Every structure is written in structure tokens, then in C-alpha cells.
N, C-alpha and C positions, 0 to 999 in steps of 0.2 A: 320267680317273677312271671307275672301274667302279661301276655301280649294284648289282652283285651282291655278296653277302657273300664274304669271303675263304674259301679252301678249308678253313682250320682251323675255320670256323664252319658248314660244310656237313656234313650227316649223309649218309653214303654207304649206310648199312644201313637199308633200309626198315622192318625190324622194330623198330629203335630209335625211329623216328619214331612208329610205332603205339603203342609202350610209353609214349612221352611223352604222346601224346594221351589214353591211358587214365588216366594219372596226373594230368595237368593239361589237362582238356578245354576250354580257353579260349584264344582268339586275340585279338589286338588289331589292328584295322585303323585306320590313321591316314591321314586325307585332309585336304584344304584346301578351304574354301568361303568365298568373299569374303575371301580373304587371312587366314583364321583357321583354326587346326587343329581338326579334329573327330576325336574318339577314339570308336570303336565297338567294343564287346566282342562277340565272336562265339563261340557254342558250337561245339565240334567233335564230330562223330560219325563213327565208322568201324565198319562191319560186316564181320566176317571171313567172312561167308557169301557164297558165290558163287551167283548165280542163273543 
């Protein structure tokens, strides 16, 4: 069993990933503590400026 998403759920074009972050800038991190799920919402930020 693979822990990675199937190919049809993976985005190959980085620009599409950035567009998604700009439209929906929120991710969900799911972890487990003392055998209970913990859901944490994380804001996503991306800067197109290179330094």
C-alpha cells in the first residue's frame, strides 16, 4: 500500500498549485495525539518575488 496519492490526484504543473493557493490559501494538517485525531488549519502564503 502506497502512502502517496495516486497520479491522477497529483498536480504536475507548479503554476496550477500556486493558483490554487491564491484562490484557497488554507491547508489542513491532520495528526494524532494520544490516539485522538487533531486537525490544524494552516494559512498558506507564496511570494512570486525572488530575492
